[in-house]
C-alpha positions as CSV (number, residue, x, y, z in Angstrom):
1,X,-11.1,8.5,-1.9
2,X,-8.1,9.1,-4.1
3,X,-10.3,10.9,-6.7
4,X,-11.5,13.2,-3.9
5,X,-8.0,13.9,-2.6
6,X,-7.0,14.8,-6.2
7,X,-10.0,17.1,-6.6
8,X,-9.3,19.1,-3.5
9,X,-5.5,19.4,-3.9
10,X,-4.3,22.7,-5.4
11,X,-2.1,22.5,-8.5
12,X,1.3,21.3,-7.4
13,X,-0.2,19.7,-4.2
14,X,1.4,16.5,-3.0
15,X,-0.1,13.2,-1.8
16,X,2.1,10.7,0.1
17,X,0.5,7.3,0.4
18,X,1.7,4.2,2.1
19,X,-0.1,0.8,1.9
20,X,0.7,-2.8,2.7
21,X,2.5,-4.5,-0.2
22,X,0.1,-7.2,-1.4
23,X,2.7,-9.0,-3.4
24,X,5.0,-9.3,-0.3
25,X,2.1,-10.4,1.9
26,X,1.2,-13.2,-0.5
27,X,4.9,-14.2,-0.7
28,X,5.1,-14.3,3.1
29,X,1.9,-16.2,3.4
30,X,3.3,-18.9,1.2
31,X,6.5,-18.9,3.2
32,X,4.6,-19.2,6.4
33,X,2.6,-22.2,5.0
34,X,5.9,-24.2,4.7
35,X,7.2,-23.1,8.0
36,X,9.8,-20.5,6.8
37,X,8.3,-17.3,8.3
38,X,8.3,-13.9,6.7
39,X,11.1,-12.8,4.3
40,X,11.9,-9.7,6.4
41,X,12.2,-9.5,10.2
42,X,9.6,-7.6,12.2
43,X,6.8,-7.8,9.6
44,X,3.4,-8.6,11.0
45,X,1.4,-11.7,10.1
46,X,0.7,-11.7,6.3
47,X,-3.0,-12.3,6.9
48,X,-3.2,-9.0,8.8
49,X,-1.5,-7.2,5.9
50,X,-4.1,-8.7,3.5
51,X,-7.3,-8.3,5.6
52,X,-6.3,-5.7,8.2
53,X,-6.5,-6.1,11.9
54,X,-10.3,-6.6,12.0
55,X,-10.5,-5.2,15.6
56,X,-12.6,-2.2,14.4
57,X,-14.1,-1.0,11.1
58,X,-11.3,1.6,10.3
59,X,-8.7,-1.2,10.5
60,X,-10.3,-3.5,8.0
61,X,-8.7,-3.4,4.5
62,X,-11.0,-2.8,1.6
63,X,-8.5,-3.4,-1.1
64,X,-5.0,-4.7,-1.6
65,X,-2.4,-2.9,-3.7
66,X,0.7,-3.9,-5.6
67,X,3.2,-1.4,-7.0
68,X,1.5,-1.5,-10.4
69,X,-2.1,-1.2,-9.2
70,X,-1.3,1.7,-6.8
71,X,0.8,3.7,-9.3
72,X,-1.9,3.0,-11.9
73,X,-4.6,4.3,-9.6
74,X,-2.8,7.5,-8.9
75,X,-2.1,8.1,-12.6
76,X,-5.7,7.3,-13.6
77,X,-6.9,9.8,-11.0
78,X,-5.0,12.5,-12.8
79,X,-1.7,13.0,-10.9
80,X,1.0,14.2,-13.2
81,X,4.0,12.8,-11.3
82,X,4.0,9.5,-9.4
83,X,7.3,8.4,-7.8
84,X,7.9,5.5,-5.5
85,X,9.3,6.6,-2.1
86,X,11.1,4.7,0.7
87,X,8.9,3.2,3.4
88,X,9.6,2.7,7.1
89,X,8.7,-1.0,6.8
90,X,9.8,-3.5,4.1
91,X,6.3,-4.9,3.8
92,X,4.9,-1.6,2.6
93,X,4.9,0.4,-0.7
94,X,4.8,4.2,-0.8
95,X,4.3,6.8,-3.5
96,X,4.5,10.5,-3.8
97,X,1.9,11.9,-6.3
98,X,1.9,15.5,-7.5
99,X,-1.1,17.2,-9.0
């Protein structure tokens, strides 16, 4: 999908992408196992961040991303500039990638 987005973007085009933070989900899953809850308030269940909501096909996650794997994917697809951007939720990661 990211390769196709890169292909159809014009030079200078921008992609903003936000995904659940797999590192944070795993950390929260471990905290939940010992009864401590999520690190940040108002974050959904870590299992939902890992696997998706599973109530319909579009809401199932196919892959989990960390900061390194998402930025690496964007760079490997050919984006010339990849910058982390603020997210609405503390359990997400976001990047702006410029072609």
